C-alpha positions, 0 to 999 in steps of 0.5 A: 122781819116785819115783811115776813110776818106781814105775808104770813098774817095775810094768809090767816083768814084763808088758812083758817077758813080752809081748816074749818072746812076740812074739819067740818067736812070730816066724817067724824061725829063732830061734823054734825056739831059744826052745823048746829054750832054755826047756828048757835054762834049766829045767835050769840051762844057758844057752839057745841063742843065737848072741850068747851063744856069741860072748860066751862065746868072747870072754870079754867082753860088749861093751855099747853105753853112751850116757849119759842119767840117771837110767838111765845115768850116768858119773862125770866124775872116774873114768869109772865108769858107774852107774845101772840100765842099768849094773846090768843090764849087770853082772848079765848079764855075771855070769850069762854068766860073762864080763867087762863091756866098756862101749863108749861110743856116741851114741844114733844109733850103737847100733842099727847097732852091734848089727846089725853085731855091733860090740857084743853088746847095747845097754845104754842107755836107748833108747825102743822105736820102730817104726823101731828094732824094724824093725832089732833086737829090744828087751826092755823094762824100764821106761818114761818120756816126753817134756817140753819147754822152751818160752819163758816168754812162749809162749802158743800151746801149750795142749795138746801137740797144738798142737805139730803145726803147720807154724809150730812148730819143735821141736829134737832130736838125730839118731837118738834115739828121742825124735826119732823119736816126735816126728816120728811124733806131730807130722808137721806140725812142723818139726824142728831137728836136730843131732848129740848130744854124749855125755851131752847131754840137751836142745838148748835154746839155739835156743829161748832164741834164738828160733830154735825153739819147743820143746826135748824132753827125758826126763821125769825131768829136769822138776823140774831143768829147771823151775828151771834156765833163765831165760826158759824153762818146762816144758811141759806142766804136771805133765809129770813124772808125766804126760809126753807120748808115754809109751814103753817103754824097752828093751835092744837085741839082734840080731833073732831072738835069743830065747835072749838075750831070754829071759835078759834077761827073766828077769834083769829080772824078778829085779832089779825091786826093785833097778831100782826102787831105782836109778831112785829113787836116780839121780832125785835132784837131786844126780845130775840137776842136774849132768847138766842143767848 
């Protein structure tokens, strides 16, 4: 598990730089702001950003939080948030000189909330997908992939391409990046979808009851789920270190806000060691096992 996230965090600087270049080179009005923002940052001032201005005026930053360990968790006794996403939220609010205001949401609510301005930033572990990028900008900070729970007696699946079959039913949650990636990669499979409850990680019951064939979940939970469910096993083999559909994970912001993208990119680069430490800490089974219960 540590190896997986070490590889992901080594890509942070490259991915973040690419994201900033892509946003800064766009033809949107924000492209001009990126150039002036760079000069402002060099002088110690914050770059020009409509979102930052609104946050400063309000005195608080509304951050959309949807729990998914090891990236973001919530203590069930105190309701306190923890994990690398929360670290980024706290540090961003500190840099802007405002109070962090977490707003609990489900994953299908995050993008519309950024678009509508009901949250200032989506600080949840969201896979960067084409569908999301059509609606908002995303600043990458780590990556992960997908594993599946299948029945222990399942013999049809030798490789993940065997999922791309009209006779295969894959469970999932409405509006999640995982669902979007699976639908794109395996268009012939049937999707069995429902709304996701806050903090819920995997829709495994239909697989146990033979109403579906595979239940996707985020790769960091592979070790926990591999030992948890009687009659089910993790697919593909060695999925923790070599997950299906490896995908960057990003922070969601409004389209064209190059100033906020710049601040986030710089913050992610500065916090690389802390992010790696948080990912390692919260990938421990003492945190992941309760989330999988």
